[in-house]
C-alpha positions as CSV (number, residue, x, y, z in Angstrom):
1,M,2.1,7.8,-2.1
2,I,3.7,5.9,-4.8
3,R,6.4,7.2,-7.1
4,K,9.3,5.9,-9.5
5,L,11.9,4.4,-7.8
6,E,14.8,6.8,-7.6
7,P,18.9,6.1,-6.7
8,K,18.3,6.7,-3.0
9,D,16.0,4.2,-2.8
10,R,18.2,1.0,-3.6
11,P,19.4,0.4,-0.1
12,V,15.9,0.5,1.1
13,I,14.0,-2.0,-1.6
14,E,17.5,-4.3,-0.9
15,K,17.0,-4.6,2.8
16,I,12.8,-5.4,2.1
17,L,13.8,-7.6,-0.2
18,I,16.3,-9.8,2.5
19,D,13.7,-9.2,5.2
20,T,10.5,-10.7,3.9
21,A,12.4,-13.7,4.4
22,I,10.5,-15.0,0.7
23,F,13.5,-14.4,-1.5
24,N,16.1,-16.6,-1.7
25,E,19.7,-15.4,-2.9
26,E,19.3,-16.0,-6.1
27,E,15.8,-14.7,-6.2
28,I,17.1,-11.4,-4.3
29,K,20.2,-11.0,-6.8
30,V,18.3,-11.1,-9.8
31,A,15.9,-8.5,-8.6
32,L,18.6,-6.2,-7.9
33,E,19.8,-6.5,-11.0
34,L,16.8,-5.7,-12.5
35,I,17.1,-2.7,-10.3
36,N,20.0,-1.8,-11.4
37,I,19.3,-1.8,-14.8
38,Y,16.2,0.6,-14.5
39,L,18.5,2.9,-12.4
40,N,21.7,2.6,-14.7
41,D,20.4,2.4,-18.2
42,N,17.9,5.3,-19.6
43,E,17.9,3.7,-22.3
44,Q,16.3,0.6,-21.6
45,T,12.4,0.3,-21.9
46,D,11.9,-3.3,-20.7
47,Y,11.4,-2.4,-16.5
48,N,9.3,0.1,-14.7
49,I,10.0,0.6,-11.0
50,I,7.3,2.1,-8.7
51,V,7.4,2.5,-5.1
52,Y,5.1,3.3,-2.4
53,V,6.7,5.5,-0.3
54,N,6.0,6.7,3.6
55,E,5.2,10.7,4.5
56,M,9.2,10.8,4.7
57,N,9.5,9.9,1.0
58,I,11.4,6.2,2.8
59,P,10.0,3.1,0.2
60,L,8.1,0.8,2.2
61,G,7.3,-1.6,-0.8
62,Y,8.0,-1.9,-4.9
63,I,7.0,-3.3,-7.8
64,C,8.9,-3.9,-11.1
65,F,7.0,-4.4,-13.9
66,G,7.7,-4.0,-17.8
67,K,5.8,-5.1,-21.3
68,T,6.2,-8.5,-22.3
69,P,8.4,-9.2,-24.9
70,M,6.9,-9.4,-28.7
71,T,3.0,-9.4,-27.5
72,V,0.8,-6.2,-28.1
73,A,-0.8,-5.5,-24.9
74,T,0.2,-7.5,-22.4
75,Y,2.6,-6.7,-19.5
76,D,5.0,-8.9,-16.6
77,M,4.7,-8.0,-13.0
78,Y,8.4,-8.9,-12.2
79,W,8.6,-8.2,-8.6
80,I,6.5,-6.7,-5.9
81,A,7.8,-6.6,-2.3
82,V,6.4,-4.8,0.8
83,D,8.0,-4.5,4.0
84,P,7.3,-7.0,6.5
85,A,6.6,-4.3,9.2
86,H,3.8,-2.9,6.8
87,H,2.2,-5.6,5.6
88,N,-1.6,-5.9,5.6
89,N,-1.6,-2.3,5.5
90,G,-3.0,-2.4,1.9
91,I,0.7,-1.0,0.3
92,G,0.7,-4.0,-2.4
93,K,-3.3,-3.9,-2.9
94,K,-2.3,0.6,-3.8
95,M,1.1,-0.9,-5.9
96,V,-1.0,-3.1,-7.7
97,E,-3.9,-0.7,-8.7
98,Q,-1.1,1.6,-9.7
99,L,0.8,-0.9,-11.9
100,E,-3.1,-1.7,-13.3
101,C,-3.5,2.6,-14.1
102,I,-0.4,2.2,-16.0
103,V,-0.8,-0.5,-18.2
104,K,-4.5,0.7,-18.6
105,S,-2.8,4.0,-19.9
106,L,-0.4,2.3,-22.3
107,N,-3.7,0.0,-23.7
108,G,-2.5,-2.7,-21.7
109,K,-4.9,-5.8,-22.0
110,L,-3.4,-8.2,-19.6
111,I,-0.9,-8.3,-16.7
112,I,0.7,-11.8,-15.8
113,V,2.4,-12.5,-12.6
114,E,4.6,-15.8,-12.2
115,T,5.1,-16.9,-8.7
116,S,6.2,-20.2,-6.8
117,S,4.0,-22.9,-5.3
118,R,6.4,-23.2,-2.3
119,E,4.6,-23.0,1.3
120,E,6.6,-19.7,1.4
121,Y,4.7,-18.3,-1.1
122,K,1.2,-19.1,-0.2
123,N,0.1,-15.8,1.6
124,T,1.6,-14.6,-1.9
125,R,-1.0,-16.3,-3.9
126,M,-3.5,-15.8,-1.8
127,F,-2.9,-12.0,-2.2
128,Y,-2.9,-12.3,-6.1
129,I,-6.4,-14.1,-6.0
130,K,-8.3,-11.6,-3.8
131,L,-6.9,-8.7,-6.3
132,D,-8.8,-11.0,-9.1
133,Y,-5.8,-12.6,-10.5
134,K,-6.5,-16.3,-11.8
135,E,-4.3,-18.7,-12.2
136,L,-3.9,-19.2,-15.7
137,S,-1.1,-21.9,-16.0
138,R,0.5,-24.3,-13.6
139,I,4.1,-26.2,-14.6
140,E,4.5,-29.1,-12.5
141,N,8.3,-29.3,-10.9
142,Y,9.4,-26.5,-12.4
143,Y,12.2,-24.4,-10.4
144,K,13.2,-27.7,-8.8
145,N,11.0,-31.0,-7.2
146,N,7.9,-30.6,-5.7
147,D,8.0,-26.6,-6.8
148,D,6.1,-25.7,-9.5
149,L,5.9,-22.5,-11.9
150,I,2.1,-21.2,-11.4
151,I,1.3,-18.3,-13.5
152,Y,-1.8,-15.5,-12.7
153,G,-3.1,-13.2,-15.2
154,K,-5.5,-10.6,-15.3
155,Y,-7.7,-9.0,-18.1
156,L,-8.2,-5.5,-17.6
């Protein structure tokens, strides 16, 4: 089942972010900042977060997304993470499909996702490609030397 993030989910999502062993400390801090904004500011409209939960209503993964500022129909997928114990079970795919349905229902036309060229992100990049996201841009040495920013997108 996929539902909106609830306050009780935060520690579970934090553990998932750590357990993936992909995100560094700064990335985890930023992901948690967005979660805190989503949970604590009822007036904000920049971030939406959905979680995939098991039969006991415990999150196994999450996606954070939002409308790209100053655009008419573009959305950013800011974060996606799945509990490593549940990788390759289709959870990420189901969450992205739900995200795409939500964006379509909001008259969105394009979803953008940014990622790193680091080797740790190879499976992430392959995941996006399998879901028909295309590499739209690459900025060399963006994050640091030999760590490019890769921008994927999917037109709906």
